[in-house]
C-alpha positions as CSV (number, residue, x, y, z in Angstrom):
1,M,-149.0,-42.8,-237.9
2,E,-145.9,-44.7,-239.0
3,A,-142.6,-42.9,-239.4
4,T,-141.3,-42.8,-243.0
5,Y,-137.5,-43.0,-243.5
6,F,-135.6,-41.6,-246.4
7,N,-134.2,-44.4,-248.6
8,P,-131.5,-43.0,-250.9
9,L,-131.6,-46.1,-253.1
10,L,-135.4,-45.8,-253.8
11,T,-136.2,-44.8,-257.4
12,Y,-139.4,-43.7,-259.1
13,T,-140.6,-44.2,-262.7
14,I,-141.9,-41.3,-264.7
15,E,-145.4,-42.6,-263.9
16,D,-144.6,-42.7,-260.2
17,V,-143.4,-39.1,-260.2
18,A,-146.5,-38.0,-262.1
19,G,-148.7,-39.6,-259.5
20,L,-146.7,-38.2,-256.6
21,M,-146.7,-34.7,-258.1
22,H,-150.3,-34.8,-259.2
23,C,-149.5,-34.1,-262.9
24,G,-149.2,-35.9,-266.2
25,R,-146.3,-37.9,-267.7
26,E,-145.8,-35.0,-270.1
27,S,-145.0,-32.6,-267.3
28,V,-142.4,-35.0,-265.9
29,N,-140.9,-35.5,-269.3
30,T,-140.7,-31.7,-269.8
31,W,-138.8,-31.4,-266.4
32,L,-136.4,-34.1,-267.5
33,E,-135.9,-32.5,-271.0
34,T,-135.2,-29.1,-269.5
35,G,-132.9,-30.5,-266.8
36,I,-134.8,-29.2,-263.8
37,L,-135.2,-32.9,-262.9
38,Q,-132.5,-35.5,-263.5
39,G,-133.2,-39.1,-264.3
40,I,-131.3,-42.2,-265.1
41,K,-132.0,-44.0,-268.3
42,T,-132.1,-47.8,-267.7
43,G,-132.8,-49.5,-271.0
44,K,-136.3,-48.6,-272.0
45,A,-137.2,-46.9,-268.7
46,T,-136.1,-43.7,-267.0
47,V,-135.9,-43.7,-263.2
48,I,-135.7,-40.7,-260.8
49,P,-133.8,-41.3,-257.5
50,S,-135.7,-40.2,-254.4
51,G,-133.0,-37.7,-253.5
52,E,-133.3,-36.1,-256.9
53,L,-137.0,-35.7,-256.4
54,A,-136.5,-34.2,-253.0
55,R,-134.0,-31.7,-254.4
56,F,-136.4,-30.8,-257.2
57,Q,-139.2,-30.2,-254.6
58,E,-136.9,-28.0,-252.4
59,E,-135.3,-25.9,-255.2
60,Y,-138.5,-25.4,-257.2
61,L,-140.8,-24.7,-254.3
62,G,-143.0,-21.8,-255.2
63,Q,-142.1,-22.0,-258.9
64,N,-144.6,-22.6,-261.8
65,V,-143.3,-25.5,-263.9
66,C,-146.6,-26.4,-265.6
67,N,-145.3,-26.2,-269.1
68,L,-142.1,-25.8,-271.1
69,K,-141.9,-22.0,-271.1
70,R,-142.7,-21.8,-267.4
71,A,-140.3,-24.6,-266.6
72,L,-137.5,-22.8,-268.4
73,D,-138.4,-19.5,-266.6
74,A,-138.2,-21.4,-263.3
75,L,-134.8,-22.9,-264.2
76,K,-133.5,-19.4,-264.9
77,A,-134.9,-18.1,-261.6
78,V,-133.4,-21.0,-259.6
79,K,-130.0,-20.6,-261.3
80,G,-130.1,-16.9,-260.6
81,R,-130.7,-17.5,-256.9
82,A,-127.8,-20.0,-256.8
83,Q,-125.4,-17.4,-258.4
84,A,-126.5,-14.6,-256.1
């Protein structure tokens, strides 16, 4: 198996993230709108840096972010942990 190295300059489109996270574009857009995932608007497209996707996976591990309400609940829970 070939080793994979982290590339901080690598970015993903919304479609890429949806594929990697096994969800739809709507879920990724919800995460971007709620602020639990940060993206960079580049003209017509939005890209998500690989480091941001890694942060999202670490901070929201174990959280349910399947819809807007649950994503907002997860955001509150993660912010609460950070303040504690």
